[in-house]
Every structure is written in C-alpha cells, then in structure tokens.
N, CA, C and O atoms as a Tinker XYZ file with bonds, in Angstrom:
   348  protein
     1  N      0.843000   -1.176000    0.000000    73     2
     2  CA     0.000000    0.000000    0.000000    64     1     3
     3  C      0.892000    1.244000    0.000000    63     2     4     5
     4  O      1.834000    1.326000    0.788000    81     3
     5  N      0.612000    2.191000   -0.856000    73     3     6
     6  CA     1.436000    3.393000   -0.941000    64     5     7
     7  C      1.127000    4.340000    0.213000    63     6     8     9
     8  O      0.088000    4.237000    0.864000    81     7
     9  N      2.040000    5.250000    0.443000    73     7    10
    10  CA     1.886000    6.220000    1.526000    64     9    11
    11  C      0.599000    7.019000    1.381000    63    10    12    13
    12  O     -0.105000    7.234000    2.367000    81    11
    13  N      0.286000    7.456000    0.185000    73    11    14
    14  CA    -0.895000    8.284000   -0.031000    64    13    15
    15  C     -2.173000    7.553000    0.359000    63    14    16    17
    16  O     -3.128000    8.182000    0.814000    81    15
    17  N     -2.204000    6.250000    0.190000    73    15    18
    18  CA    -3.391000    5.482000    0.538000    64    17    19
    19  C     -3.559000    5.361000    2.049000    63    18    20    21
    20  O     -4.658000    5.084000    2.529000    81    19
    21  N     -2.492000    5.563000    2.794000    73    19    22
    22  CA    -2.565000    5.494000    4.251000    64    21    23
    23  C     -3.030000    6.804000    4.878000    63    22    24    25
    24  O     -3.316000    6.844000    6.074000    81    23
    25  N     -3.109000    7.863000    4.101000    73    23    26
    26  CA    -3.500000    9.169000    4.622000    64    25    27
    27  C     -5.007000    9.356000    4.519000    63    26    28    29
    28  O     -5.631000    8.913000    3.555000    81    27
    29  N     -5.580000   10.008000    5.505000    73    27    30
    30  CA    -7.028000   10.222000    5.503000    64    29    31
    31  C     -7.403000   11.223000    4.406000    63    30    32    33
    32  O     -6.583000   12.057000    4.024000    81    31
    33  N     -8.629000   11.144000    3.901000    73    31    34
    34  CA    -9.083000   12.117000    2.895000    64    33    35
    35  C     -8.993000   13.560000    3.407000    63    34    36    37
    36  O     -8.671000   14.471000    2.645000    81    35
    37  N     -9.275000   13.761000    4.679000    73    35    38
    38  CA    -9.204000   15.103000    5.249000    64    37    39
    39  C     -7.783000   15.649000    5.213000    63    38    40    41
    40  O     -7.561000   16.816000    4.887000    81    39
    41  N     -6.818000   14.789000    5.553000    73    39    42
    42  CA    -5.423000   15.212000    5.538000    64    41    43
    43  C     -4.977000   15.531000    4.115000    63    42    44    45
    44  O     -4.296000   16.531000    3.883000    81    43
    45  N     -5.358000   14.690000    3.171000    73    43    46
    46  CA    -4.995000   14.930000    1.769000    64    45    47
    47  C     -5.615000   16.223000    1.265000    63    46    48    49
    48  O     -4.966000   16.963000    0.525000    81    47
    49  N     -6.856000   16.516000    1.647000    73    47    50
    50  CA    -7.508000   17.764000    1.241000    64    49    51
    51  C     -6.786000   18.967000    1.834000    63    50    52    53
    52  O     -6.617000   19.986000    1.165000    81    51
    53  N     -6.363000   18.851000    3.083000    73    51    54
    54  CA    -5.631000   19.946000    3.723000    64    53    55
    55  C     -4.299000   20.177000    3.015000    63    54    56    57
    56  O     -3.918000   21.321000    2.770000    81    55
    57  N     -3.599000   19.111000    2.690000    73    55    58
    58  CA    -2.329000   19.236000    1.960000    64    57    59
    59  C     -2.542000   19.905000    0.610000    63    58    60    61
    60  O     -1.753000   20.756000    0.202000    81    59
    61  N     -3.606000   19.521000   -0.079000    73    59    62
    62  CA    -3.917000   20.123000   -1.383000    64    61    63
    63  C     -4.206000   21.612000   -1.229000    63    62    64    65
    64  O     -3.788000   22.415000   -2.064000    81    63
    65  N     -4.918000   21.985000   -0.168000    73    63    66
    66  CA    -5.222000   23.405000    0.074000    64    65    67
    67  C     -3.940000   24.205000    0.337000    63    66    68    69
    68  O     -3.785000   25.323000   -0.154000    81    67
    69  N     -3.029000   23.619000    1.116000    73    67    70
    70  CA    -1.750000   24.290000    1.391000    64    69    71
    71  C     -0.945000   24.432000    0.107000    63    70    72    73
    72  O     -0.371000   25.489000   -0.154000    81    71
    73  N     -0.899000   23.369000   -0.697000    73    71    74
    74  CA    -0.156000   23.412000   -1.962000    64    73    75
    75  C     -0.737000   24.473000   -2.891000    63    74    76    77
    76  O      0.005000   25.212000   -3.540000    81    75
    77  N     -2.052000   24.544000   -2.953000    73    75    78
    78  CA    -2.714000   25.548000   -3.804000    64    77    79
    79  C     -2.378000   26.952000   -3.324000    63    78    80    81
    80  O     -2.100000   27.838000   -4.132000    81    79
    81  N     -2.401000   27.158000   -2.014000    73    79    82
    82  CA    -2.076000   28.469000   -1.451000    64    81    83
    83  C     -0.632000   28.863000   -1.758000    63    82    84    85
    84  O     -0.370000   29.997000   -2.160000    81    83
    85  N      0.299000   27.940000   -1.571000    73    83    86
    86  CA     1.708000   28.235000   -1.824000    64    85    87
    87  C      1.951000   28.530000   -3.305000    63    86    88    89
    88  O      2.704000   29.445000   -3.638000    81    87
    89  N      1.330000   27.774000   -4.180000    73    87    90
    90  CA     1.457000   28.027000   -5.621000    64    89    91
    91  C      0.920000   29.409000   -5.971000    63    90    92    93
    92  O      1.509000   30.128000   -6.778000    81    91
    93  N     -0.202000   29.772000   -5.358000    73    91    94
    94  CA    -0.788000   31.087000   -5.607000    64    93    95
    95  C      0.160000   32.199000   -5.156000    63    94    96    97
    96  O      0.363000   33.178000   -5.875000    81    95
    97  N      0.734000   32.046000   -3.974000    73    95    98
    98  CA     1.671000   33.054000   -3.466000    64    97    99
    99  C      2.898000   33.189000   -4.356000    63    98   100   101
   100  O      3.467000   34.274000   -4.476000    81    99
   101  N      3.305000   32.087000   -4.980000    73    99   102
   102  CA     4.465000   32.105000   -5.880000    64   101   103
   103  C      4.076000   32.410000   -7.328000    63   102   104   105
   104  O      4.930000   32.471000   -8.213000    81   103
   105  N      2.786000   32.599000   -7.552000    73   103   106
   106  CA     2.237000   32.877000   -8.890000    64   105   107
   107  C      2.560000   31.758000   -9.887000    63   106   108   109
   108  O      2.947000   32.008000  -11.029000    81   107
   109  N      2.390000   30.526000   -9.420000    73   107   110
   110  CA     2.599000   29.339000  -10.251000    64   109   111
   111  C      1.259000   28.629000  -10.364000    63   110   112   113
   112  O      0.650000   28.276000   -9.354000    81   111
   113  N      0.801000   28.421000  -11.595000    73   111   114
   114  CA    -0.486000   27.753000  -11.795000    64   113   115
   115  C     -0.364000   26.252000  -11.507000    63   114   116   117
   116  O      0.728000   25.685000  -11.528000    81   115
   117  N     -1.498000   25.637000  -11.242000    73   115   118
   118  CA    -1.518000   24.241000  -10.787000    64   117   119
   119  C     -0.898000   23.264000  -11.780000    63   118   120   121
   120  O     -0.397000   22.215000  -11.378000    81   119
   121  N     -0.924000   23.587000  -13.047000    73   119   122
   122  CA    -0.386000   22.663000  -14.058000    64   121   123
   123  C      1.054000   22.988000  -14.440000    63   122   124   125
   124  O      1.655000   22.270000  -15.239000    81   123
   125  N      1.617000   24.065000  -13.877000    73   123   126
   126  CA     2.993000   24.444000  -14.176000    64   125   127
   127  C      3.963000   23.768000  -13.202000    63   126   128   129
   128  O      3.619000   23.537000  -12.042000    81   127
   129  N      5.152000   23.456000  -13.665000    73   127   130
   130  CA     6.146000   22.884000  -12.760000    64   129   131
   131  C      6.496000   23.879000  -11.650000    63   130   132   133
   132  O      6.582000   25.084000  -11.887000    81   131
   133  N      6.691000   23.372000  -10.470000    73   131   134
   134  CA     7.093000   24.204000   -9.335000    64   133   135
   135  C      8.526000   23.834000   -8.971000    63   134   136   137
   136  O      8.795000   22.727000   -8.504000    81   135
   137  N      9.428000   24.760000   -9.187000    73   135   138
   138  CA    10.844000   24.506000   -8.904000    64   137   139
   139  C     11.035000   24.356000   -7.402000    63   138   140   141
   140  O     10.647000   25.231000   -6.629000    81   139
   141  N     11.632000   23.249000   -6.995000    73   139   142
   142  CA    11.803000   22.953000   -5.576000    64   141   143
   143  C     12.647000   24.024000   -4.887000    63   142   144   145
   144  O     12.389000   24.356000   -3.730000    81   143
   145  N     13.645000   24.565000   -5.571000    73   143   146
   146  CA    14.476000   25.592000   -4.946000    64   145   147
   147  C     13.710000   26.883000   -4.715000    63   146   148   149
   148  O     14.001000   27.606000   -3.762000    81   147
   149  N     12.733000   27.191000   -5.568000    73   147   150
   150  CA    11.884000   28.371000   -5.387000    64   149   151
   151  C     11.025000   28.218000   -4.136000    63   150   152   153
   152  O     10.943000   29.132000   -3.316000    81   151
   153  N     10.388000   27.061000   -3.994000    73   151   154
   154  CA     9.555000   26.806000   -2.822000    64   153   155
   155  C     10.406000   26.771000   -1.555000    63   154   156   157
   156  O     10.008000   27.327000   -0.531000    81   155
   157  N     11.555000   26.135000   -1.609000    73   155   158
   158  CA    12.429000   26.057000   -0.436000    64   157   159
   159  C     12.863000   27.445000    0.015000    63   158   160   161
   160  O     12.882000   27.730000    1.212000    81   159
   161  N     13.212000   28.310000   -0.933000    73   159   162
   162  CA    13.625000   29.672000   -0.588000    64   161   163
   163  C     12.482000   30.422000    0.094000    63   162   164   165
   164  O     12.701000   31.133000    1.075000    81   163
   165  N     11.267000   30.265000   -0.422000    73   163   166
   166  CA    10.122000   30.939000    0.168000    64   165   167
   167  C      9.856000   30.446000    1.580000    63   166   168   169
   168  O      9.475000   31.230000    2.450000    81   167
   169  N     10.052000   29.156000    1.817000    73   167   170
   170  CA     9.792000   28.566000    3.133000    64   169   171
   171  C     10.991000   28.655000    4.079000    63   170   172   173
   172  O     10.890000   28.285000    5.249000    81   171
   173  N     12.123000   29.146000    3.571000    73   171   174
   174  CA    13.318000   29.242000    4.401000    64   173   175
   175  C     13.950000   27.891000    4.686000    63   174   176   177
   176  O     14.605000   27.710000    5.713000    81   175
   177  N     13.755000   26.944000    3.778000    73   175   178
   178  CA    14.298000   25.594000    3.948000    64   177   179
   179  C     15.636000   25.473000    3.220000    63   178   180   181
   180  O     15.879000   26.161000    2.228000    81   179
   181  N     16.479000   24.609000    3.713000    73   179   182
   182  CA    17.750000   24.312000    3.069000    64   181   183
   183  C     17.651000   22.939000    2.434000    63   182   184   185
   184  O     17.210000   21.983000    3.072000    81   183
   185  N     18.057000   22.840000    1.186000    73   183   186
   186  CA    18.007000   21.569000    0.460000    64   185   187
   187  C     19.383000   20.922000    0.446000    63   186   188   189
   188  O     20.398000   21.578000    0.216000    81   187
   189  N     19.389000   19.622000    0.696000    73   187   190
   190  CA    20.615000   18.832000    0.649000    64   189   191
   191  C     20.359000   17.577000   -0.155000    63   190   192   193
   192  O     19.233000   17.082000   -0.202000    81   191
   193  N     21.388000   17.065000   -0.781000    73   191   194
   194  CA    21.324000   15.740000   -1.377000    64   193   195
   195  C     21.925000   14.767000   -0.355000    63   194   196   197
   196  O     22.663000   15.193000    0.533000    81   195
   197  N     21.623000   13.475000   -0.467000    73   195   198
   198  CA    22.138000   12.532000    0.527000    64   197   199
   199  C     23.652000   12.579000    0.713000    63   198   200   201
   200  O     24.144000   12.388000    1.825000    81   199
   201  N     24.387000   12.829000   -0.355000    73   199   202
   202  CA    25.842000   12.846000   -0.230000    64   201   203
   203  C     26.369000   14.100000    0.472000    63   202   204   205
   204  O     27.570000   14.204000    0.722000    81   203
   205  N     25.494000   15.046000    0.790000    73   203   206
   206  CA    25.906000   16.246000    1.513000    64   205   207
   207  C     25.676000   16.125000    3.018000    63   206   208   209
   208  O     26.007000   17.047000    3.764000    81   207
   209  N     25.119000   15.011000    3.475000    73   207   210
   210  CA    24.841000   14.823000    4.898000    64   209   211
   211  C     26.001000   14.079000    5.549000    63   210   212   213
   212  O     26.248000   12.920000    5.217000    81   211
   213  N     26.707000   14.714000    6.459000    73   211   214
   214  CA    27.945000   14.136000    6.982000    64   213   215
   215  C     27.761000   12.893000    7.847000    63   214   216   217
   216  O     28.693000   12.098000    7.962000    81   215
   217  N     26.614000   12.702000    8.447000    73   215   218
   218  CA    26.449000   11.578000    9.381000    64   217   219
   219  C     25.870000   10.318000    8.746000    63   218   220   221
   220  O     25.679000    9.318000    9.439000    81   219
   221  N     25.590000   10.342000    7.460000    73   219   222
   222  CA    25.073000    9.140000    6.809000    64   221   223
   223  C     26.215000    8.180000    6.491000    63   222   224   225
   224  O     27.301000    8.588000    6.078000    81   223
   225  N     25.939000    6.905000    6.693000    73   223   226
   226  CA    26.908000    5.884000    6.320000    64   225   227
   227  C     27.007000    5.831000    4.795000    63   226   228   229
   228  O     26.016000    6.101000    4.115000    81   227
   229  N     28.166000    5.494000    4.241000    73   227   230
   230  CA    28.312000    5.415000    2.788000    64   229   231
   231  C     27.273000    4.508000    2.125000    63   230   232   233
   232  O     26.808000    4.797000    1.023000    81   231
   233  N     26.910000    3.414000    2.796000    73   231   234
   234  CA    25.909000    2.499000    2.236000    64   233   235
   235  C     24.538000    3.187000    2.123000    63   234   236   237
   236  O     23.803000    2.970000    1.160000    81   235
   237  N     24.206000    4.023000    3.126000    73   235   238
   238  CA    22.942000    4.749000    3.099000    64   237   239
   239  C     22.923000    5.765000    1.961000    63   238   240   241
   240  O     21.919000    5.907000    1.263000    81   239
   241  N     24.032000    6.466000    1.780000    73   239   242
   242  CA    24.136000    7.442000    0.692000    64   241   243
   243  C     23.942000    6.746000   -0.648000    63   242   244   245
   244  O     23.177000    7.214000   -1.490000    81   243
   245  N     24.634000    5.631000   -0.844000    73   243   246
   246  CA    24.532000    4.877000   -2.090000    64   245   247
   247  C     23.102000    4.425000   -2.331000    63   246   248   249
   248  O     22.583000    4.559000   -3.440000    81   247
   249  N     22.467000    3.892000   -1.302000    73   247   250
   250  CA    21.085000    3.421000   -1.419000    64   249   251
   251  C     20.129000    4.554000   -1.787000    63   250   252   253
   252  O     19.301000    4.401000   -2.685000    81   251
   253  N     20.243000    5.680000   -1.102000    73   251   254
   254  CA    19.344000    6.808000   -1.372000    64   253   255
   255  C     19.570000    7.408000   -2.761000    63   254   256   257
   256  O     18.609000    7.748000   -3.452000    81   255
   257  N     20.817000    7.537000   -3.167000    73   255   258
   258  CA    21.107000    8.103000   -4.487000    64   257   259
   259  C     20.662000    7.190000   -5.619000    63   258   260   261
   260  O     20.354000    7.666000   -6.712000    81   259
   261  N     20.625000    5.886000   -5.374000    73   259   262
   262  CA    20.250000    4.927000   -6.411000    64   261   263
   263  C     18.752000    4.642000   -6.447000    63   262   264   265
   264  O     18.278000    3.943000   -7.342000    81   263
   265  N     18.009000    5.172000   -5.490000    73   263   266
   266  CA    16.603000    4.810000   -5.347000    64   265   267
   267  C     15.663000    5.936000   -5.743000    63   266   268   269
   268  O     15.948000    7.113000   -5.518000    81   267
   269  N     14.542000    5.559000   -6.333000    73   267   270
   270  CA    13.457000    6.502000   -6.592000    64   269   271
   271  C     12.298000    6.237000   -5.645000    63   270   272   273
   272  O     11.187000    6.713000   -5.875000    81   271
   273  N     12.549000    5.483000   -4.585000    73   271   274
   274  CA    11.505000    5.062000   -3.656000    64   273   275
   275  C     11.260000    6.062000   -2.529000    63   274   276   277
   276  O     10.439000    5.795000   -1.651000    81   275
   277  N     11.930000    7.177000   -2.526000    73   275   278
   278  CA    11.708000    8.188000   -1.503000    64   277   279
   279  C     11.641000    9.546000   -2.174000    63   278   280   281
   280  O     12.172000    9.726000   -3.270000    81   279
   281  N     10.990000   10.505000   -1.523000    73   279   282
   282  CA    10.833000   11.810000   -2.149000    64   281   283
   283  C     11.364000   12.943000   -1.289000    63   282   284   285
   284  O     11.426000   14.082000   -1.751000    81   283
   285  N     11.744000   12.664000   -0.065000    73   283   286
   286  CA    12.266000   13.741000    0.756000    64   285   287
   287  C     12.575000   13.262000    2.155000    63   286   288   289
   288  O     12.320000   12.112000    2.514000    81   287
   289  N     13.121000   14.155000    2.923000    73   287   290
   290  CA    13.435000   13.836000    4.307000    64   289   291
   291  C     13.290000   15.086000    5.146000    63   290   292   293
   292  O     13.512000   16.203000    4.679000    81   291
   293  N     12.919000   14.874000    6.377000    73   291   294
   294  CA    12.894000   15.954000    7.349000    64   293   295
   295  C     14.015000   15.643000    8.329000    63   294   296   297
   296  O     14.042000   14.576000    8.943000    81   295
   297  N     14.925000   16.572000    8.466000    73   295   298
   298  CA    16.050000   16.371000    9.370000    64   297   299
   299  C     16.015000   17.507000   10.377000    63   298   300   301
   300  O     16.088000   18.680000   10.010000    81   299
   301  N     15.905000   17.155000   11.627000    73   299   302
   302  CA    15.851000   18.180000   12.663000    64   301   303
   303  C     16.936000   17.926000   13.693000    63   302   304   305
   304  O     17.160000   16.786000   14.099000    81   303
   305  N     17.592000   18.961000   14.105000    73   303   306
   306  CA    18.636000   18.867000   15.105000    64   305   307
   307  C     17.994000   19.145000   16.468000    63   306   308   309
   308  O     17.627000   20.283000   16.762000    81   307
   309  N     17.861000   18.121000   17.284000    73   307   310
   310  CA    17.253000   18.246000   18.613000    64   309   311
   311  C     18.367000   18.225000   19.656000    63   310   312   313
   312  O     18.708000   17.154000   20.159000    81   311
   313  N     18.920000   19.335000   19.979000    73   311   314
   314  CA    20.028000   19.540000   20.908000    64   313   315
   315  C     21.254000   18.708000   20.569000    63   314   316   317
   316  O     22.238000   19.253000   20.070000    81   315
   317  N     21.226000   17.392000   20.828000    73   315   318
   318  CA    22.437000   16.595000   20.619000    64   317   319
   319  C     22.281000   15.493000   19.585000    63   318   320   321
   320  O     23.271000   14.875000   19.193000    81   319
   321  N     21.086000   15.239000   19.145000    73   319   322
   322  CA    20.914000   14.137000   18.181000    64   321   323
   323  C     20.218000   14.652000   16.941000    63   322   324   325
   324  O     19.508000   15.657000   16.982000    81   323
   325  N     20.426000   13.960000   15.846000    73   323   326
   326  CA    19.774000   14.305000   14.595000    64   325   327
   327  C     18.770000   13.228000   14.271000    63   326   328   329
   328  O     19.099000   12.042000   14.251000    81   327
   329  N     17.540000   13.644000   14.015000    73   327   330
   330  CA    16.466000   12.720000   13.668000    64   329   331
   331  C     16.188000   12.851000   12.183000    63   330   332   333
   332  O     16.044000   13.963000   11.674000    81   331
   333  N     16.112000   11.731000   11.484000    73   331   334
   334  CA    15.861000   11.746000   10.056000    64   333   335
   335  C     14.627000   10.911000    9.751000    63   334   336   337
   336  O     14.452000    9.813000   10.281000    81   335
   337  N     13.775000   11.452000    8.886000    73   335   338
   338  CA    12.586000   10.709000    8.437000    64   337   339
   339  C     12.506000   10.846000    6.928000    63   338   340   341
   340  O     12.459000   11.959000    6.404000    81   339
   341  N     12.491000    9.731000    6.234000    73   339   342
   342  CA    12.373000    9.736000    4.772000    64   341   343
   343  C     11.045000    9.151000    4.367000    63   342   344   345
   344  O     10.491000    8.297000    5.059000    81   343
   345  N     10.539000    9.613000    3.244000    73   343   346
   346  CA     9.311000    9.037000    2.685000    64   345   347
   347  C      9.379000    9.034000    1.191000    63   346   348
   348  O      8.440000    8.588000    0.532000    81   347
C-alpha cells in the first residue's frame, strides 16, 4: 500500500489546500512545474542531497542516491541528536 493510501481524505484535502495556497503566493499555476528551490527559498528551507549529509553511512548514501523510492526527508537537530525521516 502506498503512503498516499494510508493518509485520511481530510489530511490529503488539507495538503492540497496548502499546496494551492503556496502556488498562488508564488504565482505558479496548478499545471505548471514548481521549482523545488523556489519553494524552499520561500519557506526558508535548506536543500541537501544525501551525499551532503555528513552523518550518513556510505551504504545509506549509495542506497538513497540509487533509489526513486523516496521523495524527501525531514532532518531536525534536537540539541544533541539528529532525527531523520524519509518518505
């Protein structure tokens, strides 16, 4: 079962509303490509590729770079540890 199928209809509708709002603020229509660096700059996010993360094992970097099975990660620094979540 894919990730999207595990999400409630309400959550998916909320995500769609947020995406529509962000596209509107960036003046990008729904059918136009949205450059990830444009959205990241607007949100104040920093983009990294797996090979730019110093704490990943080489095997993890290789796996992530070779795979199309994930679309992003949230990495947060919580005082002394780094938490990573990929989807």
